[in-house]
TORPA-4810 file (N, C-alpha, C, O; in nm, 3 decimals):
<nodes>
NODE_1_-0.836_-3.573_-1.435_-0.941_-3.513_-1.376_-1.036_-3.416_-1.445_-1.004_-3.310_-1.498_M
NODE_2_-1.153_-3.467_-1.435_-1.273_-3.406_-1.534_-1.297_-3.247_-1.526_-1.286_-3.200_-1.412_P
NODE_3_-1.327_-3.158_-1.629_-1.328_-2.999_-1.585_-1.506_-3.004_-1.575_-1.584_-3.077_-1.636_R
NODE_4_-1.538_-2.879_-1.456_-1.616_-2.832_-1.474_-1.714_-2.821_-1.616_-1.674_-2.766_-1.718_I
NODE_5_-1.864_-2.889_-1.602_-1.875_-2.819_-1.782_-1.953_-2.720_-1.775_-2.018_-2.713_-1.670_R
NODE_6_-1.974_-2.612_-1.879_-2.049_-2.510_-1.875_-2.148_-2.479_-2.009_-2.240_-2.399_-2.025_W
NODE_7_-2.092_-2.571_-2.088_-2.204_-2.558_-2.190_-2.277_-2.763_-2.154_-2.270_-2.856_-2.073_S
NODE_8_-2.367_-2.701_-2.346_-2.406_-2.864_-2.313_-2.521_-2.909_-2.174_-2.566_-3.023_-2.187_G
NODE_9_-2.558_-2.853_-2.081_-2.612_-2.859_-1.972_-2.749_-2.939_-1.992_-2.810_-2.912_-2.096_L
NODE_10_-2.795_-3.016_-1.922_-2.949_-3.011_-1.957_-3.030_-2.907_-1.946_-3.030_-2.815_-1.864_P
NODE_11_-3.099_-2.929_-2.036_-3.225_-2.751_-2.043_-3.252_-2.728_-1.919_-3.206_-2.622_-1.877_P
NODE_12_-3.343_-2.826_-1.803_-3.406_-2.784_-1.713_-3.280_-2.771_-1.621_-3.309_-2.688_-1.535_A
NODE_13_-3.112_-2.831_-1.595_-3.054_-2.722_-1.491_-2.983_-2.621_-1.561_-2.906_-2.560_-1.487_L
NODE_14_-2.983_-2.580_-1.689_-2.987_-2.474_-1.738_-3.085_-2.347_-1.697_-3.054_-2.233_-1.664_R
NODE_15_-3.194_-2.400_-1.710_-3.301_-2.319_-1.653_-3.305_-2.283_-1.538_-3.328_-2.169_-1.498_D
NODE_16_-3.281_-2.379_-1.474_-3.269_-2.328_-1.283_-3.205_-2.257_-1.282_-3.249_-2.144_-1.259_H
NODE_17_-2.998_-2.281_-1.317_-2.929_-2.192_-1.315_-2.950_-2.014_-1.319_-2.911_-1.934_-1.234_L
NODE_18_-3.014_-1.989_-1.428_-3.080_-1.879_-1.493_-3.157_-1.844_-1.400_-3.128_-1.736_-1.348_F
NODE_19_-3.276_-1.914_-1.349_-3.358_-1.857_-1.276_-3.318_-1.834_-1.141_-3.382_-1.753_-1.074_E
NODE_20_-3.177_-1.922_-1.070_-3.170_-1.839_-1.013_-3.042_-1.732_-0.974_-3.010_-1.692_-0.863_R
NODE_21_-2.990_-1.707_-1.090_-2.933_-1.618_-1.114_-3.027_-1.452_-1.135_-2.962_-1.348_-1.123_L
NODE_22_-3.152_-1.446_-1.159_-3.240_-1.367_-1.145_-3.293_-1.344_-0.994_-3.309_-1.227_-0.959_R
NODE_23_-3.322_-1.444_-0.904_-3.371_-1.424_-0.768_-3.310_-1.401_-0.672_-3.356_-1.362_-0.564_Q
NODE_24_-3.154_-1.430_-0.709_-3.029_-1.392_-0.604_-2.978_-1.298_-0.616_-2.892_-1.257_-0.538_R
NODE_25_-3.047_-1.198_-0.791_-3.022_-1.110_-0.807_-2.851_-1.087_-0.807_-2.791_-1.018_-0.725_K
NODE_26_-2.788_-1.168_-0.923_-2.647_-1.149_-0.903_-2.610_-1.072_-1.049_-2.633_-1.109_-1.164_I
NODE_27_-2.548_-0.960_-1.002_-2.490_-0.867_-1.014_-2.385_-0.868_-1.145_-2.283_-0.937_-1.146_T
NODE_28_-2.424_-0.781_-1.253_-2.282_-0.826_-1.377_-2.115_-0.797_-1.367_-2.022_-0.810_-1.445_A
NODE_29_-2.130_-0.749_-1.222_-1.976_-0.704_-1.198_-1.964_-0.897_-1.102_-1.867_-0.946_-1.160_E
NODE_30_-2.001_-0.974_-1.026_-2.016_-1.095_-1.020_-2.027_-1.175_-1.137_-1.945_-1.266_-1.147_D
NODE_31_-2.103_-1.162_-1.219_-2.094_-1.205_-1.335_-1.961_-1.254_-1.436_-1.928_-1.335_-1.523_L
NODE_32_-1.923_-1.166_-1.372_-1.726_-1.113_-1.441_-1.706_-1.209_-1.376_-1.721_-1.318_-1.432_Y
NODE_33_-1.668_-1.205_-1.242_-1.590_-1.239_-1.167_-1.597_-1.429_-1.169_-1.514_-1.501_-1.114_Q
NODE_34_-1.727_-1.482_-1.252_-1.771_-1.632_-1.262_-1.728_-1.623_-1.393_-1.663_-1.720_-1.431_L
NODE_35_-1.752_-1.511_-1.492_-1.683_-1.584_-1.605_-1.534_-1.601_-1.598_-1.493_-1.709_-1.639_K
NODE_36_-1.439_-1.510_-1.551_-1.303_-1.498_-1.547_-1.263_-1.648_-1.456_-1.155_-1.706_-1.464_A
NODE_37_-1.389_-1.691_-1.366_-1.294_-1.821_-1.311_-1.338_-1.962_-1.379_-1.293_-2.072_-1.346_W
NODE_38_-1.445_-1.933_-1.491_-1.479_-2.033_-1.577_-1.383_-2.030_-1.652_-1.332_-2.141_-1.666_R
NODE_39_-1.332_-1.947_-1.711_-1.190_-1.957_-1.854_-1.069_-2.026_-1.754_-0.973_-2.090_-1.795_E
NODE_40_-1.105_-1.991_-1.591_-0.926_-2.122_-1.602_-0.978_-2.253_-1.603_-0.927_-2.348_-1.544_S
NODE_41_-1.098_-2.254_-1.684_-1.127_-2.431_-1.647_-1.100_-2.500_-1.565_-1.000_-2.571_-1.561_N
NODE_42_-1.195_-2.491_-1.474_-1.163_-2.547_-1.327_-1.206_-2.687_-1.306_-1.309_-2.741_-1.345_P
NODE_43_-1.061_-2.761_-1.205_-1.148_-2.914_-1.227_-1.281_-2.926_-1.152_-1.339_-2.845_-1.080_N
NODE_44_-1.311_-3.046_-1.186_-1.452_-3.104_-1.101_-1.448_-3.204_-1.041_-1.471_-3.314_-1.091_A
NODE_45_-1.410_-3.181_-0.894_-1.405_-3.301_-0.798_-1.499_-3.338_-0.825_-1.592_-3.300_-0.896_P
NODE_46_-1.466_-3.470_-0.730_-1.585_-3.562_-0.707_-1.652_-3.540_-0.583_-1.605_-3.530_-0.469_D
NODE_47_-1.805_-3.532_-0.635_-1.965_-3.474_-0.505_-1.928_-3.367_-0.506_-1.848_-3.311_-0.581_G
NODE_48_-2.001_-3.321_-0.399_-2.024_-3.182_-0.363_-1.953_-3.077_-0.403_-1.862_-3.134_-0.463_L
NODE_49_-1.934_-2.978_-0.412_-1.839_-2.852_-0.407_-1.896_-2.672_-0.427_-2.005_-2.635_-0.471_W
NODE_50_-1.817_-2.612_-0.393_-1.824_-2.446_-0.430_-1.775_-2.406_-0.422_-1.672_-2.462_-0.383_Y
NODE_51_-1.766_-2.246_-0.445_-1.660_-2.168_-0.480_-1.722_-2.032_-0.487_-1.790_-1.987_-0.579_K
NODE_52_-1.676_-1.955_-0.338_-1.705_-1.860_-0.290_-1.652_-1.750_-0.347_-1.531_-1.730_-0.346_D
NODE_53_-1.742_-1.664_-0.405_-1.678_-1.552_-0.492_-1.736_-1.427_-0.372_-1.715_-1.319_-0.426_F
NODE_54_-1.787_-1.408_-0.262_-1.769_-1.365_-0.133_-1.922_-1.268_-0.174_-1.983_-1.223_-0.077_G
NODE_55_-1.974_-1.241_-0.308_-2.126_-1.145_-0.291_-2.229_-1.276_-0.307_-2.351_-1.274_-0.290_S
NODE_56_-2.154_-1.379_-0.340_-2.221_-1.510_-0.413_-2.197_-1.634_-0.428_-2.089_-1.635_-0.487_F
NODE_57_-2.238_-1.766_-0.409_-2.169_-1.921_-0.437_-2.238_-1.943_-0.553_-2.349_-1.897_-0.581_K
NODE_58_-2.148_-2.036_-0.638_-2.216_-2.125_-0.700_-2.158_-2.262_-0.672_-2.038_-2.284_-0.654_I
NODE_59_-2.270_-2.368_-0.669_-2.284_-2.498_-0.602_-2.237_-2.601_-0.709_-2.246_-2.557_-0.824_C
NODE_60_-2.197_-2.707_-0.699_-2.239_-2.814_-0.808_-2.202_-2.933_-0.755_-2.185_-2.944_-0.634_G
NODE_61_-2.184_-3.048_-0.850_-2.210_-3.162_-0.821_-2.121_-3.220_-0.884_-2.143_-3.217_-1.005_D
NODE_62_-2.003_-3.286_-0.847_-1.912_-3.292_-0.990_-1.899_-3.274_-1.093_-1.793_-3.212_-1.084_G
NODE_63_-1.928_-3.278_-1.242_-1.881_-3.214_-1.371_-1.972_-3.091_-1.366_-1.926_-2.987_-1.412_Q
NODE_64_-2.088_-3.092_-1.318_-2.242_-2.993_-1.310_-2.206_-2.856_-1.217_-2.149_-2.885_-1.112_Y
NODE_65_-2.225_-2.749_-1.234_-2.273_-2.632_-1.172_-2.395_-2.642_-1.113_-2.478_-2.630_-1.203_P
NODE_66_-2.448_-2.659_-1.008_-2.602_-2.704_-0.929_-2.698_-2.586_-0.956_-2.792_-2.582_-1.036_K
NODE_67_-2.653_-2.490_-0.869_-2.689_-2.341_-0.811_-2.636_-2.215_-0.795_-2.515_-2.195_-0.803_T
NODE_68_-2.696_-2.150_-0.778_-2.636_-2.008_-0.663_-2.683_-1.981_-0.579_-2.803_-1.957_-0.594_F
NODE_69_-2.627_-1.966_-0.435_-2.625_-1.934_-0.313_-2.585_-1.763_-0.287_-2.498_-1.693_-0.340_L
NODE_70_-2.717_-1.724_-0.154_-2.620_-1.567_-0.184_-2.528_-1.583_-0.059_-2.539_-1.680_0.016_L
NODE_71_-2.445_-1.492_-0.042_-2.338_-1.480_0.052_-2.338_-1.584_0.174_-2.268_-1.685_0.182_A
NODE_72_-2.451_-1.528_0.290_-2.526_-1.570_0.407_-2.484_-1.726_0.387_-2.408_-1.795_0.454_G
NODE_73_-2.576_-1.764_0.248_-2.640_-1.929_0.244_-2.475_-1.958_0.276_-2.372_-1.894_0.254_Q
NODE_74_-2.511_-2.103_0.348_-2.432_-2.234_0.360_-2.453_-2.328_0.229_-2.550_-2.341_0.154_A
NODE_75_-2.313_-2.393_0.233_-2.271_-2.434_0.140_-2.215_-2.533_0.169_-2.117_-2.528_0.243_A
NODE_76_-2.277_-2.687_0.102_-2.210_-2.787_0.109_-2.093_-2.886_0.017_-2.103_-2.895_-0.105_K
NODE_77_-2.022_-2.930_0.067_-1.889_-2.988_-0.016_-1.747_-2.944_-0.012_-1.689_-2.899_0.087_G
NODE_78_-1.708_-2.958_-0.107_-1.568_-2.907_-0.088_-1.525_-2.791_-0.171_-1.556_-2.788_-0.290_Q
NODE_79_-1.444_-2.677_-0.107_-1.451_-2.515_-0.156_-1.342_-2.512_-0.203_-1.226_-2.526_-0.164_K
NODE_80_-1.414_-2.487_-0.331_-1.248_-2.475_-0.424_-1.199_-2.327_-0.434_-1.093_-2.301_-0.492_L
</nodes>
């Protein structure tokens, strides 16, 4: 099974993710949670997925992370 890609993202996608981080006011503590999860080298399921960190969610499609959501926002796809 392929892994979620964190480097070499298309520039528009990378810019979108950074913009969502700013807009959603993701904290440094939140980013440490994300970093720890990234370092686990998670599998990339086929189709839509999301990982709920409690205070925010990261959503993706296949190998690519696509956006960040606030805790109360509904996510689509397979929960990781």
